[in-house]
SEBA-49129 format. One line per 2 residues: number of its first residue (from 1); their letters; for each residue x, y, z of C-alpha. Coordinates in pm, whole numbers, plus 50000, padded with zeros to 5 digits. Example, Ala and Ser with C-alpha at 12.3 -4.5 7.8 and 13.67 -1.06 7.14 Angstrom:
! SEBA-49129
1	AS	51230:49550:50780  51367:49894:50714
//
This chain:
! SEBA-49129
1	MN	81051:84755:71276  81411:84644:71201
3	DY	81334:84647:70826  81298:85026:70853
5	LF	81600:85120:71066  81941:85153:70900
7	DP	82297:85221:71008  82456:85357:70689
9	AA	82810:85340:70835  82772:84964:70889
11	LV	82652:84907:70531  82913:85107:70340
13	AF	83090:84910:70066  83341:85037:69812
15	SS	83448:84903:69473  83779:84979:69304
17	EK	83609:84956:68963  83337:85221:68996
19	MK	83116:85409:69239  82918:85159:69445
21	KV	82550:85207:69525  82422:85036:69839
23	NL	82043:85025:69845  81890:85089:70187
25	YE	81527:85101:70084  81323:85088:69766
27	SP	80953:85097:69695  80743:85216:69401
29	KL	80734:85557:69574  81092:85608:69699
31	FC	81449:85488:69691  81727:85555:69938
33	DI	82087:85457:69861  82435:85513:69994
35	YC	82677:85615:69719  83033:85506:69802
37	LE	83305:85679:69605  83675:85606:69609
39	PG	83904:85896:69515  83858:85978:69146
41	QS	83522:85803:69110  83207:85978:68995
43	QK	82846:85949:68898  82817:86087:68545
45	AH	82595:86390:68508  82243:86293:68404
47	TH	81882:86408:68443  81553:86277:68573
49	DA	81271:86454:68392  81006:86407:68661
51	ND	81201:86349:68983  81397:86558:69231
53	KI	81706:86399:69391  81861:86478:69729
55	YV	82230:86423:69813  82340:86428:70178
57	AL	82716:86409:70239  82796:86158:70515
59	TG	83175:86130:70495  83444:86288:70281
61	TC	83385:86571:70035  83252:86539:69680
63	DV	83195:86795:69413  82825:86804:69328
65	QI	82706:86934:68992  82354:87071:68958
67	GD	82288:87237:68625  82600:87433:68532
69	AI	82703:87491:68895  82965:87273:69068
71	AP	83034:87303:69441  83196:87096:69716
73	LA	82954:86902:69936  83101:86841:70282
75	PG	82970:86610:70557  82636:86728:70689
77	QV	82560:86938:70381  82265:86873:70149
79	AV	82222:86937:69777  81893:86915:69588
81	AP	81882:86843:69216  81540:86953:69086
83	AG	81368:86744:68819  81506:86818:68473
85	EN	81839:86957:68599  82161:86786:68496
87	HG	82332:86650:68810  82613:86423:68928
89	VT	82891:86385:69184  83269:86345:69168
91	NK	83517:86258:69442  83822:86469:69357
93	SD	83972:86429:69705  84230:86179:69830
95	DR	83977:86027:70074  83675:85802:70037
97	AT	83335:85969:70037  82982:85850:70113
99	LL	82652:86015:70030  82296:85935:70131
101	VV	82085:85973:69817  81706:85990:69813
103	MA	81467:86012:69518  81098:85949:69467
105	P	81078:85763:69134
//
């Protein structure tokens, strides 16, 4: 059972070079990562033609882009990027930010 229980706060890791992805779980049907962003770091906007993506803010606040809309995503808030929509995140704050990210590839 321990292979299926995770403490995201204990697994967080940051990189000064670029946003760090920490994989919690991956299978042919699903992936679940923690995105760790230092101030100024981002995930470039991109699309997944056949997959929805879910962002859950854990700590800090990031701007999330879905399509042409950009909005702050604060801890506890969730954003859904439907398949085919351009999406990405940027940490414009002075604090670190972490997001739980889930997608079914």
